[in-house]
N, C-alpha and C positions, 0 to 999 in steps of 0.2 A: 493655621490651626495650632492650638496650644496643646501639644501632646508629646509623649515620649515613647519611642519604639525601641525594643531590645530583642536581641537574640540570646536566649537563655538555654543552659544545658543542665539537665537533671536526670540522674539515673540513666546515663548514656542516651538520653533523648534530647532533641533540640526543639525549642519552642520559639515561635515569633509572637510577641505580645506588644500591645499598645496600651499605654497608661493615659487615660483621659481624666481631666479634672484633678490632676495630681497635686495641684497647689493646696487642696484641702488638707493633705497630710501635713504640709508644713505649717498650716494654720491651726493644727491641733486635733483635727477630726481623724478618728481611727476607723471610720466606716469604709468598707470596701465592697464593691460588687464585681462579680465576674460574669461576663457574657460572651457569646460568640459573635464574631463579625457578621454584620448583616442581620442580626437577630431583631425581630420586631418587638418593641417594648410596649407593654400596656401602660396607659397613661397613669393609672393609680400607682403602678410600680415605679415609673420613671420620675415621679415628683420627688422621690427620695434622692435622685441623682444630683440634685443641686448641692448637697452637702456631703457627698461622698466621692471617693475616687473609683473609677471604673477600670477594670482590667479587661481588655478585649483580646480574646484568643483568636489568632489568625491561622487556622490549619493549612498546611501545605502538603502536597504529595511527596516532596523531597525536602531534606533538611535545608534550611536557609544558611547560606554561606556569608552573605554580606547584604547590607541595606543602605538606602539613600533616600532622604526626604527632599522633595522639591521646595526650594525656598520661595518660589513664586506663588504656587497654588496649594501647597501642602500635600500633594499626592505622594505615594510611597512606591518605591521600586525595591524588589527583593531579588537577590541573585541566588540561584540554585544551580545544581549541576545540569548543564545543557539547556538552561532556560532562565528567563527573567520574568518575574510576575509583577504586574502593575496594579496597585490598589488606588482607587480614586477617593479622595476625602469627601465626605458627605456631611451636610448640615441638616439634621433631622429636626424639624420644628414640631415639638410635642404640643405646645400651646403658646399663648402670648408671652408667657414668662419663662419659658424653658426651650432652649435649643441644644441638642446633643450632637456631639461629633461621632461619626462612624465611618467605616471604610466599605468600599465595594470592589471586589476583584473584577477588573474590567478587561484586562488584556494580558496575554502570555506571549512572550517572544521566544520561540524555539531556536536554539543555536546548537547545532550538532557538534559533538566532540569539543566542547568549549566549557571550561570550568572557571568561572569568574573569581578572581581574587578580591577585587574591589569594584564597586560601581559608583557612579555619580549621576544624579538625575536633576534636571532643571529645565522648565519650560519646554517639555517634550523632547529635550536633547538628552541622550544617554551616552555616558562614557564608561567603558568596561576595560579592565586590565586583567591579564593573566600575569605570569611571572615576567614575560618578556614582550608581551604584545599589548597594544592599545588600539581599541576600536571605538570610534565615536559615530553615533547614529542620530537621526532626527525622525520623529514620528510626524508625518504630514497628513493633514486631513484630506480625505478623498471626497469628491462630489457625491452627494447622496443618490444621485440618479445613476450612479455606476451600476453596471450589471453584476448582481451578486453571484450568479452562476459563473460568470467569467472570472471573478475574483477567487472563488473557491477552487476553480480549475488551476488558477495560477499558484495558489497556495500549495496544492498537492504536488504540482510539478516542481516547485521549489524544494519541497521536503524530500522528494525522491531523487533529486539531482545529486549525484555524488560529487564530492569536492575533487576537482581535477588535480592529479598529481599527489593525491593523498597517499599516506604510507600504507603499504600492504601489510597483511598479518605477519608475513615472514620478516618484513623489514622491522616491524615493531619488536618482534622477538629478538632479532639481532641487536636492536637498540638497547633492549633491556639486559641482554646477556653480555654484550661486548663493547658497545659503542655509546657515545653521546653525540647526537646529531645536532649541529648548530646551523640554523638557517642564516642566509645573508641578511644584513640589515636592510630594511625596506621602509620607505616613507611614501605614502600615497595620499594625495590631497584632493578634495572635491570629488568630481566625477570619477577620477582614476581610482579612488578607494574601493569602488565596486570590484576591482580586480583582486581583492584580498582573498577570494574564494572561501569566505565564511558566510554560508547561506543563513539568512534570518527569515523565519516564517512567523506570521502573526496569527494568533488565535483569539478571537473576541469571546469573552466569557460573560458579557453583560446580557441581560434579557433584551432581545431586539424590540426597539420602539421607533417611532418616527424621529425621535431626537437622538438616537444612538449614533455616536461618532464612529466613522470608519477611517482607518489609518493605512498609510503605506510607509515603508521604510526608505529613507534616503541616507546613503553612506556619505559621511563628511571627512573622516580621516582614518587611516590605518597606519600604524607604525610598529615595526618589528625590530627588536634589538638583538644583539648577540651577547653571550656571556663574556665577561672579562677573562682574558687569558694572560698568563704570566709565564716566565721561564720555569716556575716551580710547579706548573700544572694548572688544572682547570679550577676556576674560582666559582664555587657554588652560590656565593652570597649575592650575586648579581640578580636583582629582581626589582620590579617596579613597585612603587608605593605612592600613597598620598594623591590618588587621582581626585580631582575636584573640578566642579563647574561653578564659575563665579558670575552671577548676573550683575550688570551695571544698569541703573535706571536713568530715564530722562531726568535732566535737572529739574528740580521742583520749582514751581512758581507759587505765589501766594494763593492763586485761585485753584491750584492743583496739588497743594501740599499733602492732601490726604489720599491722593491717587498715585499709584506706582505703575509706570509704563516701562516695560523692558526695552532697553536701548541696545545693549551689546552683551555678548556672552563670551567668556574666556574659559579655557580648559588648561589645568596644570597637572602634570604628573612628573615623577622623579625616579631616577636611578640612584644608587648609593652616592655617586660622586657628581652627578649633574642633573639639573632640573630643566624642564621645558614648559614654556608658556605659549599657548596658541590662542589666537582669536578664531572663534567658530560661529560668528554671527553672520553678517552679510558676506564675508569673505573668510575662507579658511587659510590661515597663514601663521607661520612661526613668528612670534613677536620677540621673545627673549630666551636666552640660554643661561642658566645659572651654574657656575662652577663652585663646588664646595671645597673647603680646605681639608676636610676629612670626611669620612663615611657618614652619610646622613641616615637617621632612623625614621623621621617623619617630618612632614612640612604642612603648613597651612597658609593658604593664600587669602589676602584681604584686598580691597580696592587700593590701599595705600602701600602695603608691605607684603613681603614673603617671609614668614618665620620658619626657620629650619632648626631641628634639634639633631645633634650628633651625639656621640658617646659621652662627650664631656662639656658641651656648651650649647647655648641658644644663640643662633645667628639671625640677623635681620637684614633683608635686602630690599631695595626699592623695586617697584614694578611699573609697567608702562600701560596698565589698563586704562587709566584716565586719559592718556594721550590718544589711545586708539578710540575710546568711546567719544571723546570730544570731537573727533573727526567724523564719526558716525552721526553725531547730533547736529553739528553746525557746518553747513557747506561753505561758509565764508572763511573757515580756518585754512591756512596755507594760501591766502590771498593777501592783498595789501590792506585788507580790512582787519583781519585777525590772524593770530599765530598761536602755535602751541609747540613745545619741544617735540622733536621727532620720536616716533615709536621705536626707531632703531637705535636710540641713544643707549650707550652702554649702561648696564645696571651698576649700582654701588652697594657695597656692604656698609650698613650704617653702624651697627653695634654687634659686639660679640660678648656674651656674658657667660661666665663659667657656672656650670651646675654639675652635681655628681649624679651620674646615671640617669639622664633624661630618657623616659620611655614613651610618653605620649603627649600630644599637644593639641589644643583646640582654641578657638577664638570666639569671643562674644563682645560686641561693641568695642570698648576701649580696654578690654581685659584679655590677657593671655593666661590660659589655664594649663599648667604644666604638671605632669605626673612623673615622679622620679623614683628610683630605687637605689639606695646607697650601696648595695652589694654590687660592685662593678664586675664580679666574676660570674654573675648570673648569665646563663646562656638562654637567650630568648628562643622561643619556638620558631622553627622555620616552616614555611608552608610546604605542603607536599607538592612534588613536581607535577606539572600538567602534561598534557599530551605533547607539548612542544619542547619539554625538557625532562626527560625520563632517565633516571640513573639508579643503579643499585645502591649507590652510596647513601641515598636518602634514608635507608633503613637504619643507619647508624646514628641518626639525629636524635638527641635526647628530647623527651617530651617534657613540657612545662610541669613543674611541681605545683602543688596547690598554693596559690598566691596568698590565701588567708593565713597560712602558717609561716609565711616568709616575713622576716623583719625588714625594716629600712625603707618602707614605702612612704613617700611624702607627696603632698598635693600643694602646689603653689598657684596663687592667683596674682598675676603681675599686672599692674596698671601701666598701660603704655603712656609714653610722654605725650602731652597734648600737642595737637597739630601746630598751634601758634608757637609754643616753646621750641619745638623741633625746627620749625621754619626759621625762627630767630637765630638758633644755633648755626644752621646751615648758611644763612646770610652772613653772619659774623665770620664763619670759617672761610667763606669765599673771598673775603677781603684780604686774607693772607696770600692769595694767588693773584690779586688784582694787577700787580705790576710785574709779575714773574711769569706765570703760566696763563695765558689768555684762555685757552680751551678749558683748563681746569676750573677757572672762575665761572665761565659760562655753563659748564656742566653742573656745578654745584647749585647755581642759581636756577637752572632748569629743573633740577631735582626738587628744590624748594617750591618752585612754581607748580609742579605736578602734584606735590603733596597737598598744597592748598586747593588746587583745582579738584582733586579727588574728594576732599572734604566738602566742597561746595556742591558736588554732584550727588552727595549722599542724600537719600530720601528724608532723613531727619534733620537736614540742614536748617530749615526754617524754624525748627523748635530748639535749635542749639543756642546755648548762652553765648557762644563765641561768634554768632552770625555776623554782626557788624565788624568785629575784629578780623574775621576771615575775609570779608569783602575788602577791607582796607589792606590786608596782607596781599590779596590777589592783585589789586591795583599797584601796590608797592613793588611786588615781584616783577610785574610787567615793566614798571619804570626802570628797575635795576637791569633787566635784560635789554631794554632799549638803550640804556647807558653803555652796556657792554658792546652791543653791535654798532653803536655810534663811535665809540672810542677806539675799539680794536680793529685791526686790519684782518678781517675774516672773510671767507668766501660767502658767508651768509649775511653779509652786511645789510641786505635789503630788509631783514627782519626788524631793524630798528623802527621802521615806520609802523607796522601793525602793533608792535609791543607798546610803543608810545601812545598809539590810539587807544589801546585797551587800558592804559594806565589812567586816562582821563586828564593828563597834564596838558596845559595850554602850551602854545609855542613859546611864549615868554618864559614860562617855568622851565621848559627844556633848555632854552638858551642860557638861563642862569645856571643850570646844572653843568653845562658843557663848555661854556665860553668863559675864559679867565678875564678878569677885569684888567684893562690896560695892556694886555699881551698882544702886540701887533704882529708878532712873527709866529704865532701859534699855528700849528698844522692841523688840518681838519681831514678826518678819515672819510671814506666813501659812504659809510652808513649814515653819518650825520648829514652829509650833503644830499644823500638820497631822501632822507626824512624831510629836510627843509624844502627841497625841490617839489616833492609831491604835496606837502602841506600848503605851500604858497600857490601852487597851481590849482588847488581846489578852492571852492567858494566857501571859505570859512567866515564866520561872523566876527572872528577875532581881529582887531586892529592893533598892530604893534605900535609901541611908543616911538617917538622920533629917534631916541637913542638906540632902541632895539632894531628899528628898521635900518638905520645907518650902519649898525654892526653887521646885519645880514648882508647889506650891500657890499661891505668890505670883505666878508667871508667869500661871497661868490666871485668877487673880482680876483681874489687870490686862488680860489679852488676851481671855479668853472665859469670863466668870463662870458662864454657863449650864452649862458642862461640869463645874463643881466637884463636884456629887454623883456624877457618873459617874467622875471621876478618882479620887476618894477611895475608891471601891469596888475599884479595881484592886489585884491582888495585889502589884504593885510598890510600892504606897504603904502597906504594912503598918506601916512604921516612922514614919509621919507623926505629928506631935504632935496628939493628938485635941483638946486645948484650943484650939490655934491654928486647927485645922480648924473647930471649932464657931464660933469668932468670925467666920471668913470666911463660913460658911454662914448665920449670923444676918444678916449684912449683905446677902447675896444674897437671902434670904427676904423682906426688906423690899421688894425690887424685883420679884422673880419667884417667888412662892410656888408650891409644887407638892407632890404626894404623895411623889414620889421624894426630894425635898429633905428632907421631914419624916422619912421613913424613914432617910435618911442621917444626919440629926441624932440620931435614936434610936440608930443604930449607933455614932456617936461617943460618945454618952452612956454606952453599954454599955462601950466601951473605957476611958472615964474612971472607970467604976465608980459612976456617979451614977444609981441606979435610979429616984430620984424624977423626975429630968429625963427619963429614958427613958419612964416611964409617962405623963408629961405629953405627950410627943410622940406616943406611940401612941394616946392618947385623943383626938387631934385629929381623927381620921377614924373612920368605921365600919369594921368588920372587912372587909366586902366591898370597900370602896374601897381599904383597905390591901393586900388580896390582889391586886387589879389593879395597884396601885402597883409591886409587885415585877416586873411585866412590863417596866416602864420600865428597871429595872436589876437583872437576875437575879443579879449578883455580890454583891448584899447577902446572898443566901442560899447561893450556891455559887460556888466557884472551881475552876479546873482546874490540876492539877499533873502534868506528864508524861502528859497525856491522860486522867487520872483525875479524876472529879468529887469534890470535897472540900467538906463543909459549913463554913460560916463560924461565927464566934462568935455571930452574930445567930441563925442557924438552931438552934444548940445551945440558946440561951436560949429561943427560941420552942417548942422541943420540950418544955421543962419547964413553961413558963407558958401558952402558947397553941397546943397541938398542932393544934387545928382550923384556926387561921389558917395554920399552916405547911403543912398538907395542902391547903387551898384555894389557897394561893399556888403550890404545886408543880403542882397541876392546871392553874392558869391559865398557868403557864410551858409546860407540855406542850401545851396547846391552842393556844398562840401560837408553837409551834416553837422555844421557848427551851431546852428540855431533852428529850432522847429518853427512851423508856420504859426502856431498859437503864441509862441514866445515872441516872434517878430511882431505880431499884432499888439501884444502888451508893450513891447519896446517902443513902437511908434506912438501909441496912445499916451504913454508916460512922457515921451519926448516932447509931444505937442501939447501936454497938459490937458488932454481931452478926457471926458468921463468914459466909463466903460461902454456906454451905449452910443457914443458919438464916434464917427469914423473920420479921422483927419485926412486931408488930401494927400499928405506924404505917404500914408499907408496905402491909399489907392494907387499912388505912383509905384509903390513897391509891388503891389499885386500885378499891375500892368507890366512892369519890368520882368517880374518872375514868369509871367505867361510867355514871354519871348523865348526864354531859355529852358523852361521846365519840360521834362519828358515823361513824367509820371502821370498817367491818365487820371488816376484818382485825385491827385492834387490839382491837376489842370481843371477838372470839372468843379472842384471846390472853389478855385479861384474865379472861374467864369461866373459861378452863381454869386460870389461875393461882389465882383465889380458890377454885375447886372443889378443886384439889389441896391448898390450905392447909386448907380445912374438913375434908377427908377425913383429912389427916395428923393434925390435932388430935384428931378423933373416934377414929381408930384407935389413936393413941398415948396417948389420954386426957390430952392436954396442954392446959392452960389458957393463954390469951393472957397475956403479961407485963404488958400495960396494958389498961385498959377500952376496948373498941371505941368509936369515935366515933359509929357508927350502929347502931341495933338493926334486927332483921328488919323490924319495922313501919315504921321510917323508910325502909328501902330499898324496901319494897313501895310506899310512898306516893310516893317520889321517882324511882324507877328502873323503866323498862319491862322490864328484864331480870330482875327479881325479881317472880314472880307470887304471887297469893293461894294459900295452901296448901289443897289439896283436902280436902273433908270426910272422905273415906275414909282419907286420910293421918292426919288428926287422930284418927280413930277407932282406927286401929292404934296410934298413939303413946299413946293414953290408957291402954292396958293394958301399957305398956312398963315397962322396968326402972327403979327409982328412981335408979340411978346415971346414967341418961341426962340427968337434970335438971341435972347439973353442966355439961354441954356443950350445953344446950338451945339456946343462941343459935347456935352453929355448925351444929347439926342443922337447926334451922328455916331458917337461911339457905341451906343446901345444898338442902333440900326445896323452898324457894321458888324457887331457881334452876331446879330440874328441873320445877317446875310451870309455868314460863314457856315460851315457844316460841323463846327466843333461842339457847340453847346447842346446839351440834352434839353430839348424843348419841353418835354413832359415834366422834367424837374423844375424848369424855369417858369412854367405857367403860374404857380401861386405867387411867385415874386413879381410877375408882370401885372398882376391883378389891379393894383392901384391906378394903372394907366387906361382903364376901361373907357372913361369919359374924357380923355385928354385930347379931344379934337383930332386934328390930322395926325398928330404924333401917335395917339392911341390907335387910329385907323391903320397906320403903317405897321405898328407892332402886332395888331391882331391879324392882319392879312399875312404878315411874315410867318406868324405862328401857324395859321391854317395851312400855309404853303408847305412849311417844314413837316407838318403832320400828314401831308398828302390830301388835305381837305380843300381841293381846288374849287369845288362848287360853292362851298361856304364863303371862300375868299371872293369869288365873283359876286355873290349876293351882297357882301359887305361893300365892295367897290361900286356896284351899280346903285346902291342905296345912298352912299355918302360921297363918292367921287367918280362919276361915270366917265370923266375925261381920261382916267388912268386905266379903265377896264381893258381896252384893246391893247394898250401898251403892256399891261400886266400879262395878258394872254400871249402876246408875241414873245415875251421873255420866259414865261413859265410853261405854257402849254405846247410842249414839244414831244416828239417821239411817242411814247406810250400814252401820253396825256392829250394828244391832239383831238381826240374824239370829243373832249369837253367843249371845243369850239362850237360844234353843231348840236351836241346833246344838251348843252346848258346855256352857253353865251348867246347863240343865235335866237333860240326861243324866248329867252328873257328879254333881249333887246326888242324883238318884235312885239312882245307883250307890253313892255313899258312905252314903246313908241306909239302903239295904238291908243294907249291911255292919255298920252300927253299931246299927240298930234304934232303940229308944226311948231309948238311952243318951246320945244327943247331941241335945238339944233345939234346939241352935243350927242344926244341919243341917235339922231338920224345919221350923223357923221360916223359914229361908232358902228351903226348897223351896216352902213355901206362898206366899211373896212372889213367887217366880219364876213359879209356876203362875198367879198373878193377872195378872202382866204378860203372859205368853204367851197366856193366854186372851183378852186384849184385842186381841192382834195377829193371831192366826191364825184361819183358817176352822175350823169344827167338825171336819170330816173330818181336816184336817191336824193339829189339836190332838190328836185322838183317837189318831192314828197314833204320836204321841210318847209316849203313856202306856205304862208297863210292863204287860206282860200279866199278871204275877203281883201287880199292885198291889191294895191294898185299895180296894174300890169306894166305901166310905163316905168315904175320904180324898179321892178324886179327883172324886166326883160333884158336889159344890158348884161346882167349877171348870168342869165340863162344862156344868152348868145355866147358869152365868154366861155361858159362851161362846155357848150356843144362844140364850139370851134376848137377848144383844147382837145376834145375827144377825136375830132377829125384829124388834127395834126398828129396826134398819137398814132 
């Protein structure tokens, strides 16, 4: 809101007034209207408000002592004796062309025995100071469904509760007459601040509606100071001043430049010789302490600086608000991705400018407004003691004379130095420490970086004329800090990596900044090696030139030779001279041999085209050891480009010469979380130059090999569906694999639990199959073996198996296997009797056991009798199957039950032997 609020005194009465539309006065209009806060304006009357200033009277039951306006939403907080009054800013829409500002008194905070000297108000956070106490509160919204009666009871109890340990009347009298009581210094943060024994009671003054907000108080901080004492006696001038709440907003983006979202909140307050800056947002903590060279009069905090006036000068300090806010905003800060100077970094004094008699200071954008009085002997008014510091000496303090009659008052408007100019000065100054004091150089560059970061976080950044220059300065400051952490031997050397990343510099550009031309004996600090190691181990799109790659090779040979095999596998080092690399690797191998180093030597030999040397290196270890060796450096086989896995020349060569080793190595990578299943699919498809929809045999080999070792059920089911789908596709499309499979069905049955022994009845059906099935026998047998195991989820596999519905005997075995796995034995028998009755009894002997034996006489026997009656003696297979079934049923059932199953029109001679067998079994029993 665009308004001005004042506390005015006239005829010994104090008034609180708000001036609305005050810019009309500066435009030459002299019209003024006076109205009461909350007064309903008639439309005819209010039309005149467009061109006149309004003075809004805000009556209070007690004189106002201090005020604060919320910079986020424009609400107003007024401090009175024993209470704080909150006014909400309202926008009254009179008509389409006129909106008027007004206030509504919405909340009173009652605080017993508490006289506020200053208040600060921001985003429902309240900071209050007396002479020696600071209390920070937050108003939190309460759920609307809360029981109002319960709240009211709570309010009353809070009001009536006496403060424990409060001074008695007798004690207060002694204090006034004889003593000055000084409490011990106390600092209570977060939940502990409730122990301050300052009860706060809320009284809502709004008209209750459905939208009425209800609040509760949360204590954030309480701090109590003690007066300064000296050998000469008690110093009365110790009192707090300049309490302030500073909001910091989310960094603006182009799409949100007109929106301000609160990110962090900071609270500053000061004693005469020391100031304190706290973060009171997500976490309440002390960020910085400021020591002044002389007694301070007032201070003002901005996101970039702290400006302090003393009796004779204006001082400027750096602040850490942007460092704390950056960490609130970006979770990647303090990782290898991004960095920011620490919040605990010591503050600096930037400038000290002499003024005669500074009295008051405030800040607006890039201006400092300073009020001074030339008469240095003027004695400013001191505040009256509060309940926490009572003294009879207070009566002797002089009251302020009428300032209108006093000469020597001056008002200065000081333009602060632009961020870019000050940044340049700090960078230039840091160079004087570059070779002398490492920490001082880093400190100055950190200050410069925070200065620019604070400017970028400002909500007006996108409208700034310096926008592009600030972004350039930010990247440049990151580069300078990266240089420092790379060149200097510091404990925070690892920060070189995130700062260089934030600078946007390429690896080639960093090398040019740090590596001297032709200097073969240059030493390299840990920060530089840390940056190079991490940058080369990541899948960057940058390829170093041959000269730069060879220089990096030399750097690591001198600084960290163990890393050479890993560095050479980086995509950035594709242009390195393989002969030079081989020489360095041979030197390292004499000191520290390893499988990874041997594989790297083989890779370099491939690049050189020396197959003899390649074979020599590959013969140094067994295949199983080599496969595990790739776990140590997966980039020997694959690299990433723009998020896509791409095979290396090494992988291409292995595909042609040792596909088994390639598959085993990829399985090892997957099991050690070095490659994902989808990435492996892409890897083999690119390796075999297959389209996205075509599955190469080498990928099927990988799936089969992974099934042998994989223990994750979810992945196992996915693999089973994939191999099933591929077998079905090949069988149905009569498509042969382009290369010979690495494992046969027998190999898989022997090595993998997910492939089972093929059932005898399946073999029986396949023995009378079509000769054309022999061409795809391996895929058919693997599919049948899968279905003969108990691993695959048949319900999920049914859609995949659908293409084999009409595939002759192959389809029959698949369908019967599916019915069996689903417990549909009767449907399976129907299928077999219809298509292959020879296998029906064999199927029953294998599957119809234990709980399923009843299917013999409930389904198989009646079906065989029915079909035999229809065909007569023309189908000997059915007669043979019926006899075998009768033999089994006769052994299982009682004679009466068995007899009831026999057909009434059956030939007695045919069934009599089985009846005799059943009765004899009974007699024997």
